[in-house]
NUGUKE-435893 format. One record per residue: x, y, z of N, C-alpha, C in turn. Coordinates in steps of 0.05 Angstrom, whole numbers, plus 32768, in hexadecimal, padded with zeros to 4 digits. Atoms other than C-alpha are relative to their C-alpha. Example, Ala and Ser with C-alpha at 12.3 -4.5 7.8 and 13.67 -1.06 7.14 Angstrom:
! NUGUKE-435893
80127FE8800080F67FA6809C801280188000;7FF07FE87FFF81117FEB808F7FF18016800E;
This chain:
! NUGUKE-435893
800D800A8018858584A5825180137FEC7FF3;7FEE8014800B85A384648234800680067FE3;7FF97FFC801C85C8846881F27FF37FEC7FEE;800D8015801085A7842881DB7FE47FFC8009;801C80047FF8855C842381DB7FF97FE27FFF;8007801C7FFE854083E081F07FE87FFA7FEF;801780068010850F83BE81C07FE87FFA8011;801980067FF184C783B881D57FFC7FE38003;8005801C7FFB84B4837781F480177FF08009;7FE8800E7FF684F98368820E7FFA7FF3801B;8005800E7FE784F583338245801A7FF7800C;7FE9800B7FF28527831E8279801980117FFF;7FE87FEF80028555835A826D7FFF80148016;7FFE7FEC7FEA856C838682A7801B800E7FFE;7FE77FF18000859F83BD82AA80127FF88017;7FEF800A7FEA85B7839D82EB800E7FE67FF9;7FF48019800985CA835E82C4800E80047FE5;7FF37FFB801A85FF836E828F7FFF7FE87FEC;80018017801285FA832782747FE780007FEE;80197FFF801085B38338825A800080177FED;7FFF7FE9801185C98377823580047FF77FE3;7FFA8004801C85CB837C81E9801F80017FFC;7FE47FFF80068610836F81CC8008801C7FF8;7FF97FE58009860F83B481AB800180138018;80007FF07FE885FF83D381EF801B7FFC800F;7FE780057FF2863A83B1820F8018800B7FF1;7FEA7FF58010866883C581D58002801E8004;7FFF7FE37FFC8654840E81DC800A8007801B;7FF77FFA7FE5865D840D8227801D7FFA8005;7FE380067FFE86A183EB8222801080157FF3;7FF17FEB800E86B7841E81EE8000801A8010;80027FE87FF0869E8456821A80127FFE8019;7FEF80037FE986C1843A8257801E80037FF9;7FE57FFC80098702843682308007801D7FFB;7FFC7FE4800686FA847D821880018011801A;7FFE7FF27FE686EC8495825F801B7FFC800D;7FE580067FF4872B847282778016800F7FF2;7FEC7FF1800F87548491823F7FFF801D8006;80037FE37FFA873784D6824B800A8006801D;7FF77FFB7FE4874484CF8296801E80008002;7FE380018000878C84BA828A800D80187FF3;7FF67FE8800D879884F282597FFC80198011;80057FE87FEF877785248288801380018017;7FED80007FEA87A2850F82C3801C80087FF7;7FE57FFA800B87E1851282998002801E7FF9;80007FE4800787CE8557827E800080128018;80017FF07FE787BD857182C3801B8000800E;7FE580027FF387FF855882E0801580107FF1;7FED7FF180108826857582A67FFC801E8003;80057FE37FFD880485B982AA8007800A801C;7FFA7FF87FE5880B85BA82F5801F80038004;7FE37FFE7FFE885685AD82F0800A80187FF0;7FF77FE98010885E85E182B97FFA801A800E;80077FE77FF28838861782DF80108003801A;7FF07FFE7FE7885E8606831F801C800A7FF9;7FE57FF6800888A1860F82FB7FFF801E7FF8;80027FE480088889865082DD7FFC80128018;80047FF17FE8887186688320801A80028011;7FE67FFF7FF188B486558340801380147FF4;7FEF7FEC800D88D8867F830C7FF8801C8008;800A7FE67FF888AB86BA831B80068006801D;7FFB7FFD7FE388B486AE8365801D80078004;7FE37FFA7FFE890086AF835D8006801D7FF8;7FFC7FE5800988FD86F083377FF580148015;800B7FEE7FEB88CF8710836B801180018019;7FEE80007FE988FE86FA83A2801880127FFC;7FE97FEF80058938871D83817FF8801D7FFF;80087FE480018910875C83757FFC800B801C;80047FF67FE58903876083BF801A80048010;7FE67FFD7FF4894E876283CE801280137FF0;7FED7FEE800D8989878F83BD80107FEF7FEC;7FF28011801489A58772837B801E80058000;7FE47FFA800189E98791838780117FF08014;7FF1800E7FEB89FC876483C17FF87FE28000;8007801C800189F6871B83AD800B7FF18018;7FF780117FEB89FD86E583E17FF67FE47FFB;8008801C800289F1869A83EC7FE27FFE7FFF;801D8005800289AD868383D57FF280167FF2;800D7FEA800F899F86C383AE7FF380148011;800D7FEC7FEF898886EB83EA80168011800C;7FEC7FEC7FF889AD872A84007FF580128016;80097FEA7FEF89AD876184327FF780167FED;80097FEB80128987879B84147FEA8010800C;80157FEE7FF7894C87C984177FE97FEF800B;8018800D7FF5890A87B984387FF17FF27FEA;800E800E801588E5878484107FE5800C7FF9;80197FF4800688A587AC8416800280177FEC;7FFC7FEB801488C487E183EA80077FF67FE4;7FF8800B801A88D087B183B07FEE800A7FEA;800F7FF7801888BB87C9836C80007FEA7FEB;80018013801688A687A2832E7FF47FE58007;800C80197FF88881876C83547FE280007FFA;801C80028008883B875383427FEE80028019;80147FFD7FEA87FC875E836A7FFD7FE5800E;800380187FF087F4872C83A2801A7FF5800A;7FE6800A7FF8883F872283AC80038004801E;7FFB7FFE7FE48851871383F4801E80048005;7FE47FFC7FF888928730841180018002801E;7FFD7FFF7FE288AB87278458801D7FFD8007;7FE580037FF588EB872F84807FFD7FF5801D;8001800C7FE588F6870384BD801B8006800D;7FE87FF97FF18928871E84F07FFD7FF7801C;8000800B7FE5893986FB85307FE77FF28007;801880107FFC88FE86CD85297FE6800F8001;80187FEF800088CD870685207FFB800B7FE4;80077FF4801A88A8871D84E27FFC801D8005;80017FE47FFB88B6876784E47FFA80117FE8;80067FF1801888A9877B849D7FF37FED7FEC;800E801380118873875784737FE6800B7FF6;801A7FF7800B8836876184477FFB7FF57FE5;80098008801A880E874F84097FFE80197FEE;80027FEA80128815877D83CD7FE580027FF3;801B7FFC800B87D1879B83BA8002800D7FE5;80017FF5801B87BB87B683778006801E8000;7FF97FE47FFF87C587FE8390801C8005800B;7FE380007FF7880E87EE83A280038002801E;7FFD80007FE387FD87EF83EB80037FE3800A;7FFB801A7FF4880C87B5841A7FEB7FFA8015;801280097FEB87D9878E8443800E7FEE8013;7FF1800E7FEB87F1877384847FF97FE28001;8004801C7FFC87F8872984947FF27FFB801A;800D80077FE787CE870784C880147FF18012;7FEE800F7FED87EC86E4850580057FE47FF6;7FFC801B800B87E086A084E4801380017FE9;7FEE7FFE8016880486B884A6801D8002800A;7FE57FFD7FF5884086CE84CF800B7FE5800B;7FF880197FF68842868B84F280087FED7FEA;7FFA801180178841866884AE801B80077FF5;7FE67FF7800B887C8693849780177FF88012;7FEB80087FED88A4868684D680077FE37FFE;7FFC801D8001889B863C84CB800F7FF77FE6;7FF38008801988BC863E8486801D7FFB8005;7FE380067FFF89018620847C800E80137FED;7FF27FEC801189328654846180147FF27FEF;7FEE800F8011894E8626842C7FFC80077FE3;80047FF6801B8938864D83EE7FF17FEC7FEF;80108014800F8908861383D97FE380098001;801C7FF7800088C2862783C37FEE7FEB800D;801480117FF38888860B83EC7FE5800D7FFD;801B7FF68001883C861283EA7FF48002801C;800D7FFC7FE68816862F84257FE6800F7FFB;801A7FF2800187D086488432800080168014;7FFF7FE87FEF87CE868F844E7FE4800D8000;801A7FF27FFE879686BF845E7FF8800C7FE5;80067FF4801A879B86DC84187FFD7FEB7FEA;8003801580138796869883F780187FED8000;7FE98013800387C6866183E08018800F7FF3;7FE87FF28009880E867883D680167FEC7FFB;7FE6800E80058850865F83BA80158011800E;7FED7FF07FF08885867583EC801C7FF57FFE;7FE380077FFF88D1867683ED800D80118015;7FF27FF27FEA88FC86888429801E7FFB7FFE;7FE38002800189478696842A800E80148012;7FF27FEE7FEE897A86B58457801180147FF1;7FEF7FEB800B899E86F68448801C7FFD800C;7FE580017FF689E78704845580028007801E;7FFE7FF87FE489D8872484987FEE7FEF8013;800F80137FEF89AD86EA84B27FE380037FFF;801D7FFD80028969870584A27FF57FEB7FED;800E80128012893686D9847F7FEC80107FF0;80137FF38011891186F584437FED7FEB7FF4;80158012800B88D086D4842E7FF1800E7FEA;800F7FF6801788B086DF83EA7FEB7FEB7FF8;801580138008886F86C183D37FEF800C7FE9;80127FF98016884286C283967FE67FEF8003;801A800F7FFE87F786AF83957FFE7FEA7FEC;80058017801287E3866C83787FE580027FF2;801B7FFE800B879F8686836280007FFD7FE2;7FFF8001801E87B4868F831980057FE37FF7;7FFB801C800787D1864983177FE87FEE8004;801780107FFA8795862A83387FE980057FED;80157FF9801387668650830A80057FF37FE5;7FF9800D801A878C863782CD7FFB7FE28001;8005801D7FFE878A85EF82E67FE37FF98001;801D80057FFF874085F482F67FF380047FE4;800A7FFC801C8732861082B080077FE87FEF;7FF88017800F875A85D782937FEF7FE78006;801180177FF8873385A382BB7FE480027FF5;801B7FFE800A86EF85BF82A97FFF7FFF7FE2;7FFF8002801E870285C8826080037FE37FF8;7FFC801C8008871B8580825D7FE77FF08006;8018800F7FF986DD856782817FEA80047FEB;80157FFA801386AC858A825280067FF57FE4;7FF8800A801A86D3857982147FFE7FE18000;8001801D7FFF86D98530822B7FE37FF68000;801C80088000868E852B823B7FF380037FE5;800B7FFC801B867B854A81F8800B7FEB7FED;7FF58015801186AB851B81D57FF57FE58005;800B801A7FF9869184DF81FB7FE37FFD7FF5;801B8002800A864984F081E980007FFC7FE2;7FFF8002801C865A84FA81A0800A7FE47FF7;7FF5801A8007868484BB819E7FEC7FEA8007;801480147FF9864E849481C37FE97FFE7FEC;801580018014861884A98191800A7FF57FE6;7FF5800B801A8645849D815580067FE38003;7FFA801C7FFC865C845B81737FE77FEF8000;801A800F800186148446817E7FF77FFB7FE4;80098003801C86028454813680127FEC7FF1;7FED8011800F86418432811B7FFD7FE3800A;8002801C7FF6863983F581497FE57FF47FF8;801A800A800A85EF83EF813780027FF87FE3;7FFE8006801C860183F180EE80127FE77FFD;7FEF80178002863983BF80F97FF27FE68009;800E80177FF6860B839181217FE77FF97FF1;80188005801085D3839580EE80007FE47FF3;8000801C800B85E9835480CB7FF87FEB8015;800780137FEB85E48330810E7FE280018006;801D7FFE7FFC859D834B81177FF17FF27FEA;800D800E8016858C833180D280027FE18004;7FFE801D7FFB85A782EC80E57FEC7FF88016;801380067FEA857D82EF81257FE380007FF4;801B7FFE800C8540830380FB7FFA7FE77FF0;80048018800F854A82C880CD7FFB7FE88012;800480177FED8551829781077FE58002800E;801A7FFD7FF3851382B581287FEA7FF87FED;80158007801384EA82AD80E87FFF7FE27FFD;8000801D80028500826480E37FF47FF48018;800B800C7FE784EF8258812C7FE180018001;801D7FFD7FFF84A7826F811E7FF37FEF7FEB;800C80118015849D823F80E37FF57FE6800C;800A801A7FF68471820280F0800E7FE97FF3;7FEF8014800C84A681CE80E37FF97FE4800A;8005801A7FF484868196810B7FF07FED7FEE;8011801180118456817D80D67FF9800F7FE7;80097FF48019843E8188808F801780087FEE;7FEC7FF88013846281A28053800A801C8007;7FF47FE77FF7849281DA8065801480087FEB;7FEE7FF5801384B582068032801380128010;7FED7FF17FF084F3821D8058801180117FED;7FF27FEF8013850682568029800F8017800D;7FF37FEA7FF185228285805F801E7FFA8000;7FE280028000856D82918056800C801B8007;7FF17FE87FFB85A182C3806B8009800C7FE5;7FF87FF4801985AE82F68033801E7FFB7FFA;7FE48005800885EE82EC800B80138015800B;7FEE7FEB7FF58609832E802580097FFA801C;7FF980077FE5860A8311806B80087FE38004;7FF8801C7FFE862082CA805B801A7FFB7FF2;7FE68003800C866682D7804180137FF38015;7FEF800D7FEC869582A680658019800F8007;7FE77FF17FFB86CD82D980627FFF80128018;80037FEF7FE886B18301809D7FF57FEF8017;800A800E7FE9869E82ED80E37FE27FFC7FFF;801D80028002865582FE80DA7FF87FF07FE8;800680108018865682E1809480037FE28005;7FFC801D7FFA8671829F80B07FE77FF5800F;801880097FF18636829C80E17FE87FFD7FEC;801680018013860582AC80A880037FE97FEE;7FFC8017801286258278807B7FFA7FE6800F;800680187FF18621824480B27FE27FFD8005;801D80017FFC85D8825680BF7FF27FF77FE7;800C8009801A85C8824E807580047FE27FFC;7FFB801D800285EA820980757FED7FF08012;8012800D7FEE85C181F680B17FE37FFF7FF6;801B7FFE800B8581820E80917FFD7FEE7FE7;800180138017859281E780517FFC7FE3800A;8002801B7FF5859B81A9807B7FE47FFB800C;801A80027FF5855A81B580A07FEB7FFD7FEA;801380028017853581C1805E80017FE57FF3;7FFE801B800B8550818080427FF37FEB8011;800C80137FEE853B815B80807FE280028000;801D7FFC800184F5817A807D7FF57FF57FE6;8009800B801A84EF816880347FFF7FE18001;8000801D7FFE8503812080437FEA7FF78013;801680087FEF84D2811E807D7FE680027FF3;80197FFD800E849B813980517FFB7FEA7FEC;80028016801384A98105801C7FF87FE6800F;800680187FF184A880CF80517FE38000800A;801B7FFE7FF6846780E9806F7FEC7FFD7FE9;801280028017844880EE802A7FFD7FE27FF8;8001801D8006845A80A5801C7FEF7FF18014;800F800E7FEB843E808F805F7FE280067FFD;801C7FF9800383FE80B680547FF37FF37FE7;800A800D801883F7809B800E7FFB7FE28005;8003801C7FF98402805580297FE77FFB8011;801780037FEF83CE805F805F7FE680047FF0;80187FFC8010839C807B802D7FFB7FE87FEE;80038017801283A980437FFC7FF77FE7800F;800780187FF083A7800D80327FE48002800A;801B7FFD7FF68368802A80507FEB7FFB7FEA;8013800380168347802D800D7FFE7FE27FF7;8001801C8008835B7FE67FFC7FF47FEE8015;800C80107FEA83457FCB80407FE280028001;801D7FFC7FFE82FF7FE580377FF17FE87FF2;800E8015800F82EE7FAF800380007FE6800F;800280197FF183037F71802B7FF08003801A;80107FFD7FE782E47F8E806B7FE280007FF9;801C8001800882A37F9980467FF77FE37FFA;8007801C800682A67F51802D7FFE7FF0801A;8001800F7FE682B47F3780747FE58006800D;80197FF97FF382787F5D808F7FE87FF37FF1;8016800C800F824C7F4580567FFD7FE28004;8001801D7FFD825F7EFC805C7FF87FF9801D;800880057FE482587F0080A87FE180028003;801D7FFC7FFE82117F1B80A17FF27FEA7FF1;800C8016800F82027EE6806C80007FE68010;7FFE80197FF0821A7EAE80997FEC80018017;80137FFF7FE981EF7EC780D37FE47FFB7FF6;801B8003800A81B27EC680A67FFB7FE47FF5;80038019800F81BE7E83808280097FE7800F;7FF580177FF281E37E5680B37FF67FFF801D;800780057FE481D27E3780F5801A7FFC8011;7FE980027FEF82067E41812C7FF87FFA801C;800480037FE3820D7E2D81738001801B800D;7FFF7FE67FF1820A7E6281A9801C800C7FFF;7FE57FF6800182567E6681AA800780097FE3;7FFA7FF8801C82587E69815E7FF3801B7FFA;800D7FE6800582257EA3815C800F8017800E;7FF17FEC7FF1824E7EC78191801A80077FF2;7FE77FFB800E828E7EBE816A7FFB80107FE7;80077FF28018826D7ED5812A7FF9801D8005;80067FE57FF982527F12814D801A80108006;7FE77FF37FFB82997F238164800F80067FE6;7FF47FFB801A82B27F1C811D7FF380187FF2;800E7FE9800B827D7F4C81058007801A800E;7FF97FE87FF0828B7F7D813E801C800A7FFA;7FE57FF7800582D57F7E81318004800A7FE3;7FFE7FF7801C82CC7F8580E67FF4801C7FFE;800B7FE58000829F7FC180F380138014800C;7FEC7FEF7FF382D37FDE8122801780067FED;7FEA7FFD801383097FD280EE7FF880127FE9;800A7FEE801582DE7FF480B98001801D8009;7FFF7FE47FF582D7803180E6801C800A8001;7FE47FF87FFF8322803380F1800B80077FE5;7FF67FFB801B8330802E80A77FF4801A7FF5;800C7FE7800A82FE80668098800D8018800D;7FF37FEA7FF2831F809280CD801C80057FF4;7FE67FFD800C8364808580B07FFE800D7FE4;80047FF5801B834B8094806A7FF9801D8002;80087FE47FFC832B80D58083801880118007;7FE87FF07FF8836B80EC80A5801380037FE8;7FEE7FFF8017839380DB80667FF680157FEC;800B7FEC801283638105803C8003801C800B;7FFD7FE67FF48366813F806D801E80097FFE;7FE47FF9800283B2813C806D800880087FE4;7FFB7FF8801C83B2814080217FF4801A7FF9;800C7FE680058389817F80277FE97FFF7FEC;801780028011834D816680017FEB80158008;80137FEA7FFA8318819E7FFC7FE77FF5800E;801880077FF282DC819D802A7FE880097FF0;80197FF9800D829481A080127FF280148012;80097FEA7FEE828381E380307FE380087FFA;801B7FF58002823D81FD803D7FFA800D801B;80077FF37FE68219822380747FF77FEB8014;800680137FEC821681FB80B47FF6800E8019;800B7FF57FE781EA820D80F0800B7FEF8017;7FF3800F7FEB821581F7812B7FEB7FF98016;801480067FEB81DA81FD815B7FF07FE77FF9;80108017800881B081CB813480117FE77FFF;7FED8017800181ED819E812980047FF5801C;7FFC80087FE581FA819C81747FE87FF2800C;8019800C7FF681B1818D81847FFD7FE37FF6;8004801A800C81B08152815480147FEC800B;7FEC80137FF781F28133816A7FFD7FF9801D;800580057FE481E2813A81B47FE87FED8003;801780117FFF819E811A81A880077FE37FF9;7FF7801C800781C080DE8187800F7FF48017;7FF1800A7FEA81EF80D781C27FEE7FF98018;801380067FEA81B480D881F37FF57FE47FFC;800B801B80058199809A81D080157FEB8005;7FEA80137FFD81DD807781D080077FFC801E;7FF780017FE481EE808882197FEC800E8012;80147FF37FEE81AF8096824280098002801D;7FF77FFF7FE481D7808B8282801180188005;7FF27FE67FFC81FB80CE82777FEC80168000;80117FE87FFF81DD81128284800980147FEA;7FF97FEF801781DD813B82437FF1801A8002;800B7FE67FFF81D281868246800A80127FEA;7FFA7FEE801681D181BE82138001801D800B;80007FE47FFA81E5820782198002800E7FE5;80027FF5801B81CE822A81D97FF8801D8001;80077FE3800281C8827381C47FE380037FF6;801B7FFB800A8186829381B27FFE80007FE2;80007FFF801D819B829C816A80127FEB7FF5;7FEF8015800C81B98269813A801C800A7FFC;7FE37FFA800582058267813280087FF17FE7;7FFA800D80198217825980EA801D80047FF8;7FE57FFF800A825B824880CD80007FF47FE4;7FFC800C801B82758236808880127FE78003;7FF080197FFC828B81ED808B7FF47FE97FF2;80098019800B828381A680757FED7FF38015;8013800A7FEC8243818D809880087FE4800B;7FF9801C7FF8825981438098801880008013;7FE780017FF0829E815280B47FFB800D801B;80067FF37FE68284818280EA7FEF7FEE8011;801080137FF18251814F80FE80127FEA800C;7FED80157FF6828A811C81058010800B8017;7FF27FF37FEA82AF814E81317FEF7FFE801A;801180017FE98274815381607FFC7FE4800B;8004801C7FF882688108816080197FF6800F;7FE780097FF382B180FB81718004800C801C;7FFD7FF37FE682B2812D81AA7FEC7FF58014;8014800B7FEE8271811481C880047FE38007;7FFA801C7FFA828380CB81C180197FFD8011;7FE880007FEF82C780DB81E07FF88004801D;80097FFB7FE582A380F8821D7FF07FE8800B;800F80177FF7827580BC821F80117FE88007;7FF080187FFD82AA80868218801380028018;7FEB7FFD7FEC82DB80A3824B7FF5800A801A;800C7FF87FE682AA80B482837FED7FEB8009;801180147FF48280808A82B27FE380087FFD;801C7FF980008234808682B07FF980148016;80077FEB7FED821480C182D2800F801A7FFC;7FF17FE88006824680F382B67FEF80147FF1;800E7FEA800E822A813682A08011800B7FEA;7FF27FF58018823E814D825A7FF180187FF6;800D7FE78008822E81958247800C80097FE5;7FF67FF7801A823381AB81FE7FF5801C7FFC;80087FE48003823181F681F08009800C7FE6;7FFA7FF180188231822481B47FFE801E8007;80007FE37FFA8243826E81B78010800E7FEA;7FF07FEF8012826382A881918015800E8011;7FEB7FF37FF082A682C281A98003801D7FF7;7FFC7FE4800582BD830A81AA800F80057FE6;7FF07FFD801882ED82FF81707FF07FF87FE7;80118006801782B282EC814380007FE37FF7;8000801C800782BC82A181437FEA7FF1800F;801380117FF3828B826A8155800F7FED8013;7FF380117FEB829B824381957FED7FEA8008;801080177FF8828381FD81A480107FF38017;7FF3800C7FE9829381DE81E87FF27FE58007;800A80197FF5828B81978202800E7FFB801A;7FF580017FE582958193824D7FF37FE9800F;800B80167FEF828E8157827B800D8003801C;7FF680007FE58297814E82C6800C7FE58008;7FF3801A7FFA82BC810C82C1801A8002800E;7FE780017FF182FE80F882DE801680117FF4;7FEC7FEF800C8326812382AD80157FF07FF1;7FEB800C801083618115827F801A80038011;7FE67FFD7FF183A5810582A0801080177FF6;7FF17FE8800783D0814382A180167FFB7FEC;7FEA80068012840A8121827D7FF67FF97FE4;800B8008801A83DB810D82447FF280177FF1;800F7FEB800C83B8814F8237800D800B7FE6;7FF17FF5801783EE8168820780007FED7FE8;7FFF8014801583E8812881DE7FE47FF67FF8;801B800B8003839D812081DD7FF780007FE3;80087FFF801D83978134819380137FF17FEE;7FED8010801183D08107817C7FF27FE77FF6;800C8018800C83BF80CC815080087FE78010;7FFC80197FF183B78089817380088006801D;7FF97FFA7FE483C080AD81B67FE97FF78012;801380097FED839D808B81F0800B8002801C;7FF67FFB7FE583A2809D823980047FE6800F;7FFD801A7FF283998055825180037FEB7FEB;7FFA8013801683BB802682217FF57FE48007;800A801B7FF883A47FE982497FE37FFC7FF9;801D80028007835B7FF982387FFB80097FE4;80047FF6801B8367801481F27FF37FEA7FEF;800C8012801383397FF481C07FED7FEC800D;801280137FF383127FCE81F57FE4800C8002;801C7FF77FFE82C77FD381F77FF67FFE801C;800C80037FE5829D7FDD82357FF57FE58003;800A801B7FFB82867F9E82557FE47FFD7FF7;801B80028008823E7FAD82467FF5801B7FF9;800C7FE68006820F7FE3822E7FFE80057FE3;80037FFA801B81FF800581ED801A80027FF0;7FE67FFD800E8248801181DD80117FE88003;7FF080187FFB825D7FCA81EA80117FF77FE9;7FEF8008801782787FC281A4801480157FF8;7FEE7FEA800782A0800281A4801A7FFF800E;7FE67FFE7FF482E9800D81B2800C801B7FF9;7FF27FE68006831A804781AD80197FFA7FF0;7FE980048011834C804B8175801580168004;7FED7FEB7FFC836D808C818B800180147FE8;80017FEE8017835980B0814A7FEA80158002;80177FEE7FFF831980D4815F8008801D8003;7FF97FE47FFB83388113817B8014800A7FEB;7FEE7FF88016836E811481457FEF80097FE8;80127FF980168335811581127FF3801B8006;800C7FE77FF88313814D8139801380187FFA;7FED7FEA8004835281788137800480057FE2;7FFA7FFD801C835F816B80ED7FE8800D7FF2;80177FF4800D8317817C80D87FFD801D8008;80027FE47FF7831581BB8103801580127FF3;7FEA7FF0800D835881D480E87FFB80037FE2;80077FFE801C834081C480A17FEB80167FFB;80147FEB8002830781F580AF800C801B8008;7FF37FE77FF78339822A80C67FFC8007801D;80047FFC7FE483298221810F80157FF38011;7FED800D7FEE834A8204814C7FF07FF38017;800D800E7FEA833981D58185801380008018;7FF17FFE7FE8835081DA81CD7FF47FED8015;800A80117FEA834A81AE820B800C8009801A;7FF87FFA7FE4834D81BD82557FF47FEB8012;800B80167FF0834781878288800D8000801C;7FF880047FE4834B817D82D37FEC7FEC800C;801480137FF3832A814A83017FE5800E8005;801A7FF57FFC82E0815782FE7FF780137FEA;80087FEE801682E0818282BF80137FFD7FE8;7FF18002801982F8817682777FEF800F7FEB;800E7FF0801482E681A88240801080017FE6;7FF57FFC801B82F381A581F67FF280187FF3;800B7FE7800B82EA81E881D2800880017FE3;7FFC7FFC801D82E281F181877FFC801D7FF9;80037FE4800A82EE823581667FFF7FFE7FE2;80048002801D82D28239811F7FF9801C7FF6;80077FE6800C82D0827780F27FE380027FF8;801C7FFC8006828A829380EA7FFC80037FE2;80077FFE801C8267829380A78001801E7FF9;7FFE7FE48008827982D480827FE5800B7FF6;
């Protein structure tokens, strides 16, 4: 079970890739690794110290047992003497081994039992005793009765006396030490790991707050419109005197700079919008005059064929200019957030009317309807929603060849919104242009932008690149959204509008 729980929705993180771990996880694991190393070093040192201490203690006991197995009144070199049979030694502990080796043969040997009797040695035990060096130096050997600490020395008459003590008590003590240290260390590591996790989480909390602030800023719509960038790191986490505080202070300075830049951008955009609105409003009067005088000249003056053609072009371009000015003025008003004239709008009836108008304008296209059995009503501005449908249908008409099928549908979505679709089977929108199709003055083919068809009902029309931008602005002003999907042979614009409450 991990000490650190991973947050829901975490992506790209794997326990096999330490670089993807949380910093707090790595800190806890590093601290635990250091503690394990320290505990291991302390354990090894303690084990070695205890082993050396018990070995010295056992050697002292072994020396005393060796003397008890000999006649104390006749000292000789190495502390071993001629004396009584070692099996008759008194005062020795249970398990003590005594043996006398004479002429290369073990002729008197045994283990001291708890009832003071002696158990005989096996043949392997005797071979192990015969292989000992009679230098009075303790050595460890494994016998049939277990592990033993043995010492062998010569007596004054040339015999070799062997005395041994069992290592079971020493090994039991060392095993108890090891298990005690292991359990205590594991318990300590668990407690330290839990406490360290809590402390590190609390210590890392300011960094999480910085991340939260940065995440909130990243979700703000900073690309357009008026933005109030009021998100800041709290003063408690923006003290330059600490490492985390320095980061928080730097983040606040960056946010201040961004806020100033956004404010400057907003002021610039406001001035541009105001200029566009003022210019569009002022241009309406001279354009109206041009159209009026052009119409007056056509009715009162006699022109040659070329003159009438030129005058017709003047009137056509003035009408196109008027349309462009009206579109710019509409966008400026939508940008300013002017309120809509809301009422109940039957989308089904609106679609029927606008498609019928397009059939008259472009009879060489195939116009189809997909309508529900019941009316679909929304709360909106009828004139603006009609303009949305006109722009979408005229867009399909202008950018497809004669014979193209255009299907307009109305439906209700599962989320309770009204859905209007305009689908054509034309050549499609270039893939690199789809993301910019709602941008202002965006045109997929700049070489044909603004040019009218050579002939036909739409011969006086051109494209300004504002139609779909107006569609998006009007739909968003109604609280909806517009989407486009396009591939060769199928282009579909989808409107989502909130239903009438």
